[in-house]
DONU-256964 format. One record per residue (C-alpha): residue in one letter; x, y negated, z. Coordinates in steps of 0.5 Angstrom, whole numbers, padded with zeros to 4 digits, always signed. Each point is the difference from the previous one (the first is absolute). Example, Ala and Ser with C-alpha at 12.3 -4.5 7.8 and 13.67 -1.06 7.14 Angstrom:
DONU-256964
A+0025+0009+0016S+0002-0007-0002
//
This chain:
DONU-256964
M+0020+0130-0226A+0005-0004-0003V+0007-0001+0005S+0001-0007+0003T+0004-0005-0004D+0004+0000+0007A+0001+0007-0001L+0002+0000-0006Y+0005-0006+0001V+0003+0004+0006K+0000+0007-0004Y+0003-0002-0006K+0003-0007+0001P+0008+0003+0000L-0001+0005-0005L-0002-0006-0005F+0005-0005+0003S+0005+0005-0002L-0003+0001-0007A+0000-0007+0000Y+0007-0001+0002R+0003+0005-0005M-0004-0003-0005T+0002-0008+0001G+0006+0001+0003S-0002-0006+0005R-0003+0001+0007A-0003-0006-0001E-0005+0001-0006A-0001+0007+0003E-0003-0003+0006D-0004-0004-0005V-0002+0006-0004V-0002+0004+0006Q-0005-0006+0003E-0003-0002-0008V-0001+0008+0000F-0004+0001+0007L-0004-0007-0001Q-0002+0003-0007W-0002+0005+0002A-0004-0003+0006R-0004-0004-0005R-0002+0006-0004P-0008+0002+0002A+0000+0005+0005A-0003+0004-0005E+0006+0000-0004R+0004+0002+0006E-0003+0007+0001L+0006+0003-0004E+0002+0007+0000H+0007-0002+0000P+0002-0007+0002K+0008+0000+0001A-0001+0002-0007Y-0004-0007-0002L+0004-0004+0005C+0007+0003-0004R-0002-0002-0006M-0003-0007+0002A+0007-0001+0003V+0003+0003-0006N-0004-0005-0005R+0003-0006+0004C+0007+0002+0001T+0000+0001-0008D-0003-0007-0001L+0006-0003+0005A+0005+0004-0003R-0002-0004-0007S+0001-0006+0002A+0006+0001+0005R+0004+0002-0006A-0001-0006-0003R+0001-0004+0006R+0007+0003+0001E+0002-0002-0008T+0001-0007+0004Y+0002+0004+0007V+0008-0003+0002G+0005+0006+0000P-0002+0007+0000W-0007+0001+0003L+0001+0006+0006P-0007+0003+0005E-0002-0003+0006P+0003+0005+0005L-0004+0003+0005L+0004+0001+0007G-0001+0006+0004A+0001+0008+0001P-0005+0004-0004A-0006+0001+0003A-0001+0006+0007E-0003+0006-0001G-0007-0001+0001D-0001-0007-0002P-0005-0001-0006A+0005-0003-0004A+0005+0006+0001A-0001+0004-0007F+0001-0007-0004E+0006-0002+0003R+0005+0006-0001D+0002+0000-0007E+0005-0003-0005T-0004-0004-0003L+0000-0005+0006S+0007-0002-0001I+0003-0006-0003A+0004+0004-0005M-0006+0004-0002L-0005-0007+0000L+0005-0003-0005L+0000+0006-0005M-0008+0000+0001E+0001-0008-0004R+0001+0004-0007L-0007+0003+0001S-0006-0003-0003P-0006-0002+0005V-0003+0007-0002E+0006+0004+0000R+0002-0003+0007A-0007+0002+0002V+0000+0007-0002F+0007+0001+0003V-0001-0003+0006L-0007+0004+0001R+0003+0007-0002E+0007-0001+0003A-0002-0004+0007F-0006+0002+0002G-0001+0007-0004F-0006-0002-0004G-0002+0006-0004Y-0001-0001-0008D-0007+0000+0000E+0000-0005+0006V+0004-0004-0003A-0004+0000-0007A-0006-0001+0005M+0004-0007+0003L+0003-0002-0007E-0006+0001-0005K+0004+0005-0004T+0000+0007-0002P+0005+0005+0004A+0002+0001-0006N+0002-0008-0001V+0003+0000+0007R+0004+0007-0001K+0002-0004-0007I+0002-0007+0004M+0004+0004+0006S+0005+0004-0005R+0001-0007-0003V+0002-0003+0007R+0005+0006+0002A+0003-0001-0007K+0001-0008+0002L+0002+0003+0007D+0003+0007+0002G+0007-0002-0004E+0000-0006+0006R-0004+0003+0005A+0005+0007+0001D+0006-0005+0002I-0004-0004+0005A+0002+0004+0008P-0002-0003+0006P+0005-0003+0005D+0001+0004+0005A-0001-0002+0008G+0006-0003+0001F+0001-0004-0007A-0001-0006+0003E+0004+0000+0006E+0006+0002-0004L-0001-0006-0006L-0001-0004+0007L+0007+0002+0002A+0003-0002-0006F-0003-0007+0000R+0003-0002+0007R+0006+0003-0002A-0001-0005-0006T-0002-0005+0003S+0007+0001+0006T+0005+0002-0004G-0002-0002-0007D+0000+0007-0002L-0004+0003-0006E+0004+0007-0001P-0007+0003+0004L-0005-0004-0003F+0004+0001-0007R+0000+0008+0002R-0007+0001+0000L-0002-0004-0007A-0001+0005-0006P+0004-0004-0006D-0006-0002-0003V-0004-0002+0006V-0004-0007-0001L-0003-0005+0004L-0006-0004+0000S-0002-0006+0004D-0007-0002+0000G-0001-0008+0002G-0005-0001-0003G+0003-0007-0002K-0001-0002+0008T+0006+0001+0003F+0007+0003-0002A+0001+0006-0004A+0004+0003-0006T-0005-0002-0006V+0003+0005-0004P+0001+0007+0001I+0007+0003+0003H+0003+0005-0004S+0006+0005+0002Q+0004+0002+0007A+0006-0005+0000R-0006-0006-0001V-0004+0002+0004A+0004+0001+0006A+0003-0006-0001F-0007-0004+0000L-0001+0004+0006G+0006-0002+0003G-0001-0006-0001L-0007+0001+0004A+0004+0003+0006R+0005-0006-0001K-0005-0005+0001M-0004+0003+0006S+0001-0005+0007P+0001+0003+0006D-0009-0002+0001D-0001+0004-0006M-0002+0009+0000L-0001+0005-0003V-0005+0006+0002P-0001+0005+0001A-0008+0002-0004V-0004+0005-0004V-0004-0003-0005N-0004+0003-0005G+0002+0007+0004E+0007-0001-0002P+0006-0002+0005A+0002-0008-0003L+0002-0006+0004V-0003-0007+0002A+0005-0006+0000L-0002-0005+0006E+0003-0007+0000G+0001-0004+0006P-0001+0000+0007E-0008+0000-0002R+0002+0006-0004A-0005-0002-0006V+0000+0006-0005R+0004-0001-0006S+0000+0005-0004V-0002+0007-0001M+0005+0005-0003A-0003+0006-0003F+0005+0006-0004R-0001+0005-0005L+0004+0005+0000A+0002+0006-0004A+0001+0007+0001D+0007+0000+0001G-0002-0005+0006S+0003-0007-0003I-0004-0006+0000R-0003+0000-0008G-0004-0006+0001I+0000-0005+0006Y-0006-0006+0001I+0000-0005+0003V-0006-0005+0002R+0001-0006+0003N-0007-0004-0003P-0004-0002+0007D-0007+0001-0002K+0003+0007-0001L+0004+0001+0008R-0006-0002+0003H-0004+0006+0002V+0008+0002+0001S+0001-0006+0005E-0007+0002+0004G+0002+0007+0000L+0008+0000+0002R+0002+0001+0007I+0005-0005+0000P+0006+0003+0005
//
């Protein structure tokens, strides 16, 4: 007897959303993919839905849709104003017992890793995500992508050659990282002292600011310890008494959210890439208002 579409939706929505988000870097597109996949499933004749492994079939449909989106997204980004950053996901990793828990606890969710994965082709990204984030076997991945297991192994080997060097130098921030950085910003705001900010920055730190042409943001990457510290100091000095930074968990890691004015409107999310020695190698500031809607809806504003 076929399992109902509603039952499959409840069971596999977390998996498909997590897969689609890692493939696209967009919450909005991931939600659209999930809806399209289940609509397509529901339209299939009942006899065709009598599948032994609906999970693999649903994942294959999601990957195919994400691959199409990735190709069109690359074309759109040629005209994107300034650096492009993934849409931030607000919240901590899923709790034990939550059906999404297994899909929210690995490095492939971080902003830093999502940016690294932008170097991959859509097929390479699919293989990497299915293997690394979800632990599917080579035979399973091959079936989903309609390739041979040997071909999938070759693709995975190619992916590792592209990513492993930089991937090894990405460390997750500790629990107190955001609070420490928040204190440094407050000191810069009140006294103009940039030294606590400067101290955490790696010499080769890079700052990316994504405004999408819809709000003020740096339209080119900012490189070097001195220039990034000066940029951050400028942001701190421009903050009014009604503005504030609050710590948050974004993409499973500590981050800062900037709130503006007495209405506490979310104006940016600041995520980080830490090196193995604990220094900040990357700073990612999402200011595009289209990418902040879910943050505004989900953040508990003090």
